[in-house]
C-alpha positions as CSV (number, residue, x, y, z in Angstrom):
1,X,-35.8,-60.0,18.3
2,X,-33.4,-61.6,20.8
3,X,-32.3,-58.9,23.7
4,X,-28.3,-59.3,22.7
5,X,-29.3,-58.3,19.0
6,X,-31.4,-55.2,20.2
7,X,-28.7,-53.9,23.1
8,X,-26.0,-54.3,19.6
9,X,-28.1,-51.9,17.7
10,X,-28.8,-49.3,20.6
11,X,-25.3,-49.3,21.2
12,X,-24.4,-48.8,17.9
13,X,-27.0,-46.1,17.1
14,X,-25.8,-44.4,20.2
15,X,-22.2,-44.2,19.0
16,X,-22.8,-43.2,15.0
17,X,-24.8,-40.3,17.1
18,X,-21.8,-39.9,19.3
19,X,-19.3,-39.5,16.4
20,X,-21.8,-37.6,14.1
21,X,-22.0,-35.2,16.9
22,X,-18.3,-34.9,17.6
23,X,-17.7,-34.7,13.6
24,X,-20.1,-31.8,13.6
25,X,-18.6,-30.2,16.4
26,X,-15.3,-30.3,14.9
27,X,-16.4,-28.7,12.0
28,X,-17.8,-25.9,13.9
29,X,-14.8,-25.2,15.5
30,X,-12.7,-25.8,12.5
31,X,-14.8,-22.8,11.0
32,X,-14.7,-20.6,13.8
33,X,-11.0,-20.9,14.0
34,X,-10.6,-20.2,10.4
35,X,-13.2,-18.5,9.2
36,X,-11.7,-14.9,10.2
37,X,-8.2,-13.9,9.8
38,X,-6.4,-14.3,13.3
39,X,-4.8,-11.1,14.1
40,X,-3.5,-11.8,17.5
41,X,-0.1,-11.8,16.7
42,X,0.1,-10.4,13.3
43,X,2.6,-7.5,12.6
44,X,1.6,-5.4,9.7
45,X,4.8,-4.1,9.8
46,X,7.1,-7.1,9.1
47,X,5.2,-7.8,6.1
48,X,5.5,-4.4,4.8
49,X,8.9,-4.2,4.9
50,X,9.4,-7.7,3.7
51,X,7.4,-7.0,0.7
52,X,9.3,-3.8,-0.1
53,X,12.2,-5.6,0.2
54,X,11.1,-7.7,-2.4
55,X,9.9,-5.0,-5.0
56,X,13.1,-2.7,-4.8
57,X,14.4,-2.9,-8.6
58,X,11.5,-4.8,-9.7
59,X,7.8,-4.0,-9.1
60,X,5.3,-3.7,-5.6
61,X,4.3,-6.7,-4.1
62,X,1.4,-6.5,-2.3
63,X,2.3,-7.1,1.5
64,X,-2.0,-7.9,2.2
65,X,-1.3,-10.6,-0.4
66,X,1.6,-12.2,1.2
67,X,0.0,-11.9,4.7
68,X,-3.0,-14.2,3.6
69,X,-1.6,-16.9,1.8
70,X,0.4,-17.3,5.0
71,X,-2.2,-17.2,6.9
72,X,-3.6,-20.4,5.1
73,X,-0.1,-21.8,4.9
74,X,0.1,-21.4,8.8
75,X,-3.2,-22.2,9.6
76,X,-3.9,-18.8,11.1
77,X,-1.1,-18.5,13.5
78,X,1.3,-16.1,12.6
79,X,3.8,-16.9,15.0
80,X,4.7,-19.7,12.4
81,X,5.9,-17.2,9.8
82,X,9.3,-15.7,9.7
83,X,11.1,-13.1,7.5
84,X,12.5,-16.0,5.5
85,X,8.8,-17.4,4.4
86,X,7.7,-13.9,4.1
87,X,10.2,-13.1,1.4
88,X,9.7,-16.6,0.0
89,X,6.4,-15.7,-0.8
90,X,6.8,-12.5,-1.7
91,X,9.2,-13.5,-4.3
92,X,6.7,-15.9,-5.6
93,X,4.8,-12.9,-7.0
94,X,7.6,-11.7,-9.5
95,X,9.1,-13.4,-12.7
96,X,10.4,-12.2,-15.6
97,X,7.9,-10.7,-17.8
98,X,7.9,-12.4,-21.4
99,X,4.2,-11.0,-22.2
100,X,2.4,-8.8,-24.0
101,X,1.9,-5.9,-21.7
102,X,4.4,-4.6,-19.5
103,X,4.9,-1.6,-16.8
104,X,7.0,0.9,-18.9
105,X,10.3,-0.3,-19.1
106,X,10.3,-2.9,-16.6
107,X,11.2,-6.4,-17.5
108,X,9.8,-8.1,-14.4
109,X,5.6,-9.1,-14.1
110,X,3.6,-9.3,-10.8
111,X,1.4,-12.5,-10.7
112,X,-1.9,-12.5,-9.7
113,X,-3.1,-14.1,-5.8
114,X,-4.6,-17.2,-8.2
115,X,-1.6,-17.5,-10.0
116,X,0.6,-17.6,-7.1
117,X,-1.6,-19.8,-5.4
118,X,-2.0,-22.3,-7.8
119,X,1.8,-22.8,-8.0
120,X,2.1,-23.6,-4.4
121,X,-0.7,-26.2,-4.5
122,X,-3.5,-24.4,-2.7
123,X,-6.9,-26.2,-3.0
124,X,-10.1,-24.5,-3.8
125,X,-11.3,-24.4,-0.1
126,X,-7.9,-23.0,0.4
127,X,-8.0,-20.2,-2.4
128,X,-11.4,-19.2,-0.7
129,X,-9.9,-19.0,2.7
130,X,-7.2,-16.7,1.6
131,X,-9.4,-14.4,-0.2
132,X,-11.6,-14.0,2.8
133,X,-8.4,-13.1,5.2
134,X,-7.3,-10.9,2.1
135,X,-10.8,-9.0,2.4
136,X,-10.4,-9.1,6.2
137,X,-7.3,-6.8,5.7
138,X,-9.1,-4.4,3.9
139,X,-8.5,-1.5,6.0
140,X,-5.6,-2.9,8.0
141,X,-2.0,-1.9,8.5
142,X,-0.2,-0.2,11.1
143,X,-2.7,2.1,12.4
144,X,-6.2,1.6,13.6
145,X,-8.8,4.1,13.2
146,X,-7.3,6.4,10.5
147,X,-7.2,3.6,8.3
148,X,-11.0,2.8,8.4
149,X,-13.0,2.9,5.4
150,X,-15.0,6.5,6.5
151,X,-12.1,8.2,8.1
152,X,-11.0,11.7,6.8
153,X,-7.5,10.2,5.9
154,X,-8.6,7.8,4.1
155,X,-11.3,10.4,2.3
156,X,-8.1,12.4,1.5
157,X,-6.4,9.6,0.0
158,X,-9.2,8.3,-2.6
159,X,-9.8,12.3,-3.7
160,X,-6.2,12.7,-5.2
161,X,-5.7,9.0,-6.0
162,X,-6.5,9.0,-9.3
163,X,-4.6,12.2,-10.1
164,X,-1.4,10.5,-8.7
165,X,-1.6,8.0,-10.4
166,X,-1.8,10.0,-13.9
167,X,1.6,11.0,-12.5
168,X,3.2,7.8,-13.0
169,X,1.7,7.3,-16.3
170,X,3.3,10.8,-17.3
171,X,6.4,11.1,-15.5
172,X,7.3,7.7,-13.4
173,X,6.6,9.5,-10.3
174,X,4.9,7.2,-8.0
175,X,1.3,7.4,-6.5
176,X,2.3,6.7,-3.2
177,X,5.2,9.5,-3.4
178,X,2.8,12.3,-4.5
179,X,-0.4,11.3,-2.5
180,X,2.6,11.4,0.8
181,X,3.9,14.9,-0.2
182,X,0.6,16.1,-0.5
183,X,-0.2,14.8,3.2
184,X,2.9,16.1,4.8
185,X,2.9,19.6,2.9
186,X,-0.9,20.4,3.3
187,X,-1.7,18.6,6.5
188,X,-4.4,16.1,5.2
189,X,-5.6,19.0,2.9
190,X,-6.3,21.3,5.7
191,X,-3.9,23.2,5.8
192,X,-4.8,27.5,5.4
193,X,-2.7,27.7,1.9
194,X,-4.9,24.7,0.6
195,X,-8.1,25.7,1.6
196,X,-7.9,29.4,0.4
197,X,-5.5,28.3,-2.8
198,X,-6.2,24.3,-3.3
199,X,-2.6,24.6,-3.0
200,X,-1.3,21.4,-1.4
201,X,2.3,21.5,-1.7
202,X,3.4,24.9,-1.0
203,X,4.7,26.3,-4.3
204,X,5.4,29.4,-4.3
205,X,4.2,32.2,-7.4
206,X,7.3,33.1,-8.8
207,X,8.1,35.2,-11.7
208,X,7.4,32.4,-14.1
209,X,4.0,31.9,-12.8
210,X,1.3,33.5,-15.0
211,X,-2.2,32.3,-12.7
212,X,-3.4,33.9,-9.8
213,X,-1.6,33.9,-6.3
214,X,-2.2,34.6,-3.0
215,X,-0.3,36.4,-0.4
216,X,0.3,34.6,3.3
217,X,3.0,34.4,5.6
218,X,5.3,31.4,5.8
219,X,8.5,30.3,7.7
220,X,11.4,30.0,5.8
221,X,13.9,27.5,6.5
222,X,16.1,29.7,9.2
223,X,12.9,30.3,11.2
224,X,12.0,33.4,10.0
225,X,8.8,34.5,9.5
226,X,8.2,36.0,5.9
227,X,4.8,37.1,3.4
228,X,5.1,35.7,0.3
229,X,3.0,34.7,-2.9
230,X,1.9,31.3,-3.3
231,X,0.1,29.9,-6.3
232,X,-3.7,29.4,-6.6
233,X,-5.1,26.4,-8.4
234,X,-9.1,26.1,-9.6
235,X,-8.8,22.4,-7.5
236,X,-6.7,19.9,-5.9
237,X,-6.2,18.1,-9.3
238,X,-4.5,21.2,-11.0
239,X,-1.9,21.5,-7.7
240,X,-0.8,17.9,-8.3
241,X,-0.2,18.3,-12.1
242,X,1.5,21.5,-11.1
243,X,3.6,19.6,-8.8
244,X,4.8,17.2,-10.9
245,X,5.6,19.8,-13.7
246,X,7.5,21.6,-11.1
247,X,9.3,18.2,-10.2
248,X,9.8,17.5,-13.9
249,X,11.0,20.6,-15.3
250,X,13.4,21.2,-12.6
251,X,17.0,19.8,-13.7
252,X,18.2,18.9,-10.2
253,X,15.7,16.2,-9.8
254,X,16.6,14.4,-13.1
255,X,19.9,14.5,-12.0
256,X,18.9,13.3,-8.6
257,X,17.8,10.0,-10.7
258,X,13.8,11.0,-9.6
259,X,12.5,9.5,-12.7
260,X,14.4,6.5,-13.3
261,X,13.1,4.6,-9.8
262,X,11.9,1.2,-9.9
263,X,10.4,1.7,-6.0
264,X,8.9,4.7,-3.9
265,X,12.0,4.2,-1.4
266,X,14.4,4.8,-4.5
267,X,12.4,7.9,-5.5
268,X,11.6,9.2,-2.1
269,X,15.2,9.5,-1.5
270,X,15.9,11.1,-4.8
271,X,13.6,13.5,-4.3
272,X,15.4,14.4,-1.0
273,X,18.9,14.2,-2.9
274,X,17.5,16.8,-5.3
275,X,17.0,19.2,-2.5
276,X,13.5,19.3,-2.0
277,X,13.3,19.6,1.7
278,X,15.4,20.8,4.3
279,X,13.9,19.2,6.8
280,X,16.2,17.7,9.5
281,X,16.1,16.1,13.1
282,X,18.0,17.1,16.3
283,X,21.5,15.8,14.4
284,X,21.2,17.8,11.4
285,X,20.6,14.5,9.5
286,X,17.8,15.0,6.9
287,X,14.6,13.3,7.5
288,X,12.6,13.9,4.3
289,X,12.5,10.8,2.7
290,X,12.1,8.6,6.1
291,X,8.6,11.4,6.7
292,X,7.4,10.2,3.4
293,X,8.3,6.1,3.9
294,X,6.7,5.8,7.0
295,X,3.8,8.2,6.0
296,X,3.4,5.6,2.7
297,X,3.6,2.6,4.9
298,X,1.6,3.7,8.0
299,X,-1.5,4.4,5.1
300,X,-1.0,1.7,2.6
301,X,-0.2,4.1,-0.3
302,X,2.6,1.6,-1.7
303,X,-0.4,-0.4,-2.5
304,X,-1.8,2.7,-4.9
305,X,2.0,1.6,-6.4
306,X,0.7,-1.8,-6.7
307,X,-2.9,-0.9,-8.4
308,X,-1.1,1.3,-11.2
309,X,1.4,-1.5,-11.9
310,X,-1.5,-4.4,-12.4
311,X,-3.2,-1.5,-14.7
312,X,-0.3,-1.7,-16.9
313,X,0.0,-5.6,-16.9
314,X,-3.9,-6.1,-17.6
315,X,-3.6,-3.9,-20.3
316,X,-6.1,-1.2,-18.8
317,X,-3.0,1.4,-19.1
318,X,-1.1,1.4,-22.4
């Protein structure tokens, strides 16, 4: 074989090898870049607030699904996202409900993440990546350690979640609201009243209460410390059930619109308006609804609302 031809073949082989190596390195870097969701410039609270904005008056949008989709759209660079784009994606999860299953008398339907991705023209690989990013966000939010799988906060939420969801089915009380109230009132189930009496909400044993009761010291709104009787429950679920009955049977909460709300933000405001708490800041402004909203957002409790609404829309709850 002539020398020139040998040199040409050798050069060609080297070029092919170099191109192959470059492609392998490109794929490696590409996969490394997009393998996990990039949280460097990610702010959960921005997605939470915008998802809530889209949800009020309709149904609860899952902010994590919105974030996972945008992570794919913007190639894992959250600096390219804005409140406008977040709202556009959030709104794609909502449409007029023309199907068989409805969330109570709500006129809207929540689309699945796959439906939204299909509408956006995602390819199979992009869908896989978005679902991977969604899994990456499983225990992410505005907090860190307290959202971990094995934290006492997560364990407490999981222990009362199912009964809180039952309250939505029966009376339309959002599980996020019930859980947030239990957290605030019982100190994550660690208060003396909860430990001794399974009383999560500090409900007193008035003359209408026929069950067991316990006497304990309590601080009244004027900071006066008195001894009063409180209801004793067999377990925490009984406490949650009695709490929703307490709300439902009290006329002032019907008047304030507690049971006509479409979203947790509306409901915590209605509960405050009904006079549930006298909590105020140093300016004398009521802060109970604000406290509940903060707890709900910090611990992703609105996603429990999303879960129960999806149970309706998929026919699990009828």
